[in-house]
N, C-alpha and C positions, 0 to 999 in steps of 0.2 A: 633806738628806733626813730625818735624825733629828729636826731641829727641826720639820719639817712634820708628821711623824707625831705628835710631842708636841702640836703645836698642834691637830691633829685630835682628839687625846684630850681637850684642854681643851674644844673645841667640843662634842664628843660628850657629855662629862660635863655641860655646861651644859644639854644637851637631855634630861638625866635618864637617859642610858644608861651607868650605872655600870660594868657588866661590860665593855662594849665599850671604855670609857675605860681601864679597868685593863689590858686586853689590849694596847691601843695604848701605854700607858705602859711596859709590859714590853717590847714590841717596840722602842720608841725606846731603852730602856735597853741593848738588845743591839746596836742599829744604831750608836750613837755610836762605840764603839771600832773598828768595822769600817773606818772612814775615818780612823783615827788621831786622831779628835777626842774631846773630852770635852764633856759637857753644859755649856752656857754658864751654869753656876750662879753665875758671878761677877756676872751681871746680876741685880740685885735684882728687876726686873720679871719676868724669867723664873722665878726661884726662887719668887717669890710666886704666880705663876700655876700653876706645877707643884704646889706644896704645896696650894693651894686645890683643884685638880683631884683630887689624891689624897685629901684630906679628904672632899670631896663624894662621891667614888666609894666610899670606905669607909663613909660615912654611908648611901648608897643600898644597899650590900651589907652585908657584915659584914667584920670583919678577915680572917676565914678565907676567905670567898668572894673578897675583894679579892686576897689572896695567891695563891689558886688561879688567878684570872684573870690576874694579873700574871705568875705563873709560866708560864702558857700562852703569854703574849706573849714571854717570854724564850726559849721553845723554838722559836719560829718562825725559819726562816732568812730571809735578806733578801727573796727572791722571795715567800715566804709572807707575810711582814710587809707588803710592799707590796700584795699581792693583798688581804689582810685589810683594810688601810687603805682600799683602793678599793672594798671590798665585793664582791670577786670571789672565786670559788672556785678556788684554785690547784691545779694538778696537783701531787701530792706529789713533792717533790724528793729526799726521803730515803725509803728503804724503811720500810714500817710495821714495828713490832716483830713479831718472829716469835711463833709460838704458844708457844715455849719460855719467853719472858718477856713479861709484860704491861707492862714499863716502857719509857719512851722512852729515847733515848740520854742525855739530860741526867739523867733519873732514875737510870739505870744508873750514871752518873758519881757522883751523890750517894750511891747505895747503896754503891759501892766505897769512898768516903771514910768513910762511917759504919763500914764493916767495918775500915777502917784505924784506927778509934778516934778520928777527928777530931770535935770539937764543932761545933755549928752555926756558931759564930763562925769556927772554923778552916776549915770548908767554904766559908763565904762568902769568906774571904780567898783561898783557893786558886782558887775559880772566879770571883773578882772580881764578886761579886754582893752585894746587901744581906743582912745577917744574917737579916732577916725573910723574905727570899725563900728562903734556905736552910732556915729553919724550915718554911716553907710546903711546900717540896719534900719534906722528911722526913715531915711530917704526911701529905701526899698519898700518898707511897709506902707508908707504914704502912697507911693506909686501903685503898689499892688491893690490897695483899697480904693484908689481913686480920690484920695484926699490931698489937700494942699497945705493944711495947717495941723500943727500938733494938737490943737484944741479939738479938732474933729476926731483925731485918733484917740485922744483921751476919752472923749464922749463915747466913741464906739467901744473901746475897751471896757469902760464902766458898764455899758449896756450889756456887753457879752457876759461880764461877770455876774450881773444881776439876773439875767435870764438863763444863765447856765449854758449858753451856746458856745462853749469853748471846746 
C-alpha cells in the first residue's frame, strides 16, 4: 500500500503536481511503519525514483512549501491518506481541533517537545520523522500562532498544558 502511494506521488510529480506529490510522499512516509515495513530504499531504482520525485516537487514548489505539504501528508491517518490518494474527500476520522487550540494533534506533539527543550533533530528522532519535517512543523506552528521564536512557542505550550486548554 505504501509503495503504491509513493508510486502515485512519482506519477503525480511527473504530471507537474508538486504539492499533491509532496502530500503523497508524506502520507507514504507515515504508512510504511503501520505495516511493520520500511521503505524499500535498499532498491537503487526505488531510491532514485523517490529522490527524483522529491527534487522535482521541491523545484515546482519551494523548500518551505514542500515541507508544509509533506507535513500535511504525515498528518493523515491511513483512511485519509487512501482517500487523498484516490482523490476522494474522506469523512474526518479524528475530531477537528477545538477552538481552544488551532493546532493539529501532531502539531501539539511537536509544540510539547519544543516546550521540553528538544531541538529539531531531537524532535525528529523522538517522532521518527526527518529532521526537515520537524523543522517544517515548527515553522508552521510558529506561523500559525503568530510567534517568531521557539521560546514563545514553549511558553505557550506550557501555558496550554497548565490550563488544560489543549
